[in-house]
C-alpha positions, -999 to +999 in steps of 0.1 A: +635-686+107+602-692+125+585-707+155+549-716+165+527-704+193+490-701+200+472-679+226+437-666+227+414-648+252+381-631+251+374-595+261+340-578+263+331-544+249+304-518+247+288-504+216+276-468+210+258-457+179+256-421+168+240-407+137+254-379+115+235-355+137+252-371+167+221-382+186+232-412+207+215-445+213+229-477+228+226-512+213+234-528+247+228-519+283+249-489+292+283-493+308+307-467+321+326-468+288+295-463+267+282-434+288+316-417+285+315-420+248+281-405+245+290-376+269+322-369+248+302-366+216+283-336+229+314-317+239+318-282+225+356-284+226+375-269+197+394-294+176+432-294+171+428-278+136+415-246+152+447-243+173+470-251+143+453-222+124+468-198+150+503-206+136+516-187+106+515-206+074+546-215+055+573-242+052+583-239+089+547-247+099+545-277+076+578-290+090+564-285+125+533-304+117+553-333+104+576-334+134+552-326+162+516-338+155+519-374+143+515-390+177+492-366+195+472-336+185+482-299+189+452-289+210+444-269+241+460-295+264+493-292+245+496-255+244+487-249+281+501-256+315+472-257+339+450-227+329+476-206+311+497-208+280+531-224+281+561-202+286+590-202+262+611-222+288+583-248+291+580-252+254+618-256+252+617-284+279+587-301+262+604-301+228+636-314+243+616-342+259+601-351+225+635-350+207+648-374+233+619-398+225+616-394+188+645-373+175+665-382+145+692-400+165+668-421+186+655-456+180+622-440+168+635-412+145+604-395+132+616-360+139+640-342+116+676-335+125+669-297+119+643-295+147+657-271+173+641-265+207+651-229+210+640-218+176+607-237+178+599-224+213+604-188+201+582-194+171+554-209+191+554-181+217+554-154+189+524-171+174+504-180+205+516-156+232+536-163+264+523-173+298+509-138+304+487-138+274+451-151+274+446-186+263+430-187+228+395-202+228+386-209+192+351-217+183+342-253+177+336-264+142+301-258+129+278-288+125+286-311+096+265-328+070+241-356+077+241-389+058+265-410+079+258-431+109+287-439+133+289-470+155+316-469+181+330-501+198+349-493+229+384-509+225+392-532+254+428-519+261+426-483+269+463-477+269+469-492+235+470-478+199+445-497+177+463-493+144+456-512+112+423-530+108+410-553+081+379-575+077+384-613+077+364-637+056+340-644+085+329-608+087+350-600+118+374-571+120+411-578+129+430-550+146+467-546+154+474-534+189+506-515+184+515-509+220+500-540+236+518-564+212+485-582+206+459-587+178+423-581+185+393-595+166+360-576+168+327-593+162+305-564+150+273-584+158+277-583+195+307-560+201+330-586+217+367-587+211+391-617+211+427-611+219+454-630+202+490-628+214+519-626+190+548-648+201+576-623+196+595-604+223+590-566+224+566-569+195+548-538+181+524-548+153+515-520+129+504-530+094+481-559+084+467-577+054+445-608+053+444-634+026+411-647+012+416-679+032+419-659+065+457-659+068+470-629+087+501-611+076+514-587+102+543-563+101+563-562+133+583-529+137+610-533+163+616-571+157+619-563+119+598-593+110+567-603+091+544-626+111+520-651+095+491-666+115+475-698+102+437-696+101+433-733+108+453-740+140+461-704+150+499-710+149+524-684+139+554-683+115+578-653+115+602-641+088+632-618+092+631-589+067+660-567+080+642-534+084+616-517+106+586-520+082+558-495+079+532-504+053+521-537+038+504-547+006+496-581-010+498-583-048+479-607-071+510-629-074+509-636-036+539-615-027+538-595+006+553-561+000+567-537+027+588-506+030+615-496+055+600-469+077+633-455+089+656-466+061+679-441+044+712-442+026+697-464+011+660-462+015+646-497+011+615-517+002+609-554-005+587-584-006+583-618+010+575-647-012+552-669+010+557-700-012+595-701-006+600-678+025+625-658+004+628-620+010+639-597-018+650-561-010+653-531-033+671-498-028+649-468-036+670-441-054+659-412-032+674-377-031+690-369+002+671-345+025+687-310+029+692-316+067+705-351+063+673-367+077+652-395+063+625-390+037+605-414+060+589-439+037+552-442+045+522-454+026+523-483+001+496-495-023+495-516-055+475-510-087+458-536-109+490-543-129+511-549-097+529-516-098+537-503-064+530-467-053+545-453-021+548-420-004+577-403+014+562-384+043+590-359+047+606-362+013+572-352-003+575-376-032+552-401-047+573-433-055+565-456-084+581-491-086+575-516-114+586-550-101+588-566-136+615-541-147+629-530-113+624-494-123+617-466-098+603-432-106+600-404-081+573-377-086+579-346-064+547-331-050+540-295-059+546-282-023+576-289-002+570-307+031+534-314+021+534-347+040+519-374+018+507-402+041+484-431+033+473-430-004+449-452-023+447-464-060+414-462-078+404-489-103+411-464-132+448-462-120+446-427-105+464-422-072+447-403-044+469-389-017+462-371+016+487-342+020+489-342+058+509-310+063+496-288+035+460-298+041+450-309+007+438-339-012+459-347-043+450-367-074+479-381-095+472-392-131+499-418-142+491-412-179+498-375-178+521-377-147+504-346-133+490-338-098+457-320-092+452-307-056+420-299-038+418-277-007+400-294+022+369-277+036+386-274+070+420-257+072+447-277+090+426-308+091+457-330+088+444-356+063+460-389+073+445-416+050+422-419+020+402-448+006+385-447-028+349-459-032+349-460-069+315-478-070+298-448-054+322-421-068+337-410-035+371-405-019+369-408+019+395-387+039+401-395+076+416-365+095+439-363+125+431-328+137+395-318+125+375-343+144+358-351+111+356-376+083+355-360+049+338-373+018+350-360-016+324-364-044+346-370-074+322-360-102+311-327-085+346-320-070+331-311-037+334-322-001+309-331+027+319-330+063+309-357+088+321-350+124+334-379+144+312-387+174+341-385+198+362-353+199+400-352+201+402-382+178+433-389+156+426-414+129+456-433+114+441-461+093+408-469+076+394-497+055+365-498+031+339-526+028+333-523-009+301-543-009+283-522+017+302-490+014+309-490+052+341-476+065+360-489+095+386-469+114+401-464+149+410-436+172+448-437+178+461-409+198+494-415+217+492-412+246+458-428+244+427-407+250+396-428+241+406-457+218+376-470+199+368-489+167+344-470+145+320-481+117+308-453+094+277-463+074+262-442+047+224-438+052 
């Protein structure tokens, strides 16, 4: 079931610190990477959200967002060829290329079976114009609110996707390198990274949780395994789980829960019992999608009672599972194809959900079983993940298209906007240091643009 391996190397890094007003300073002597980061922060380029706003609203747009913006942004680089807009034929070829990579019948089926190149190409040209039309030049977003200082750590592998990240008991930050098949540990004090190899062929680590004793639990997508790294000698154990997992959560009883990212007919989720090595799998009673595609199981969190809460990215449901009874409940979100991604559970039991495709923040009350939705202050921001800071009364929302971190003040029901220091930044994961209130996240475009690890500190 498992084998052991140990590998470690050290990689240097540069640190760039930028305040909420984006005035740069360096904590170490400048390097090429640091200078690049500072230069990018002063760019006046329009974010992806401004280009998405050019597309007509409706269900087709929300489906397009779900199919075509999860890896890279819909920005000026995507809509143009050279210095002109793409033609219908070029859009058709580009969409065919993406369907060949991530279509419903590929090994990475994140696009729906109903996605058609010809229909989508015509729709895009009707909204944006053809190759003879002028290229839209939207204005950049206005300045955001002060009150947050960003510290950027230049990630050592510029072709990688730094995905999940979690603090360890020593105050370091552990990061999954999704494309490199490696783990990286950042020492925030000096900006250095240590690389740790995972001894599994064709490994692509995504999700991560860390025990209080420093044990790493890592989900490995293609190999369909959970990997465990011992904090003492650095050795690895692996466990077969029989599905391509997406999200991970550790409950108070020590179980390691996961969901099957591409599972359908049936959709699955399960847990590993570390004390025995046993894996238990459950079938989620999901309604089939109209086009025969997958609901795409996505986020997964647990409340204080051990109840699991998950999202279906394309199915647009919130999923509740009570392990003690084996009972599932599905709660449809108010808007079809709203795209719930990575939610969080507040200490009072409420669930906060980023609605990626409909551009809202949702609150679900388990007692009344009702949703409340809040429009984001930036249209088409593509909210990807939320984290609740209950101690300070905030919900943080990381976006994938607005080049901004959003803060929702719960009591006042209002947002503040804090621009990322580096533009064209797609954020997939975020973790909260409850003691300090600091947030950690990473830039994770694919293909990579400027991968960095970012600390957001409230002033």
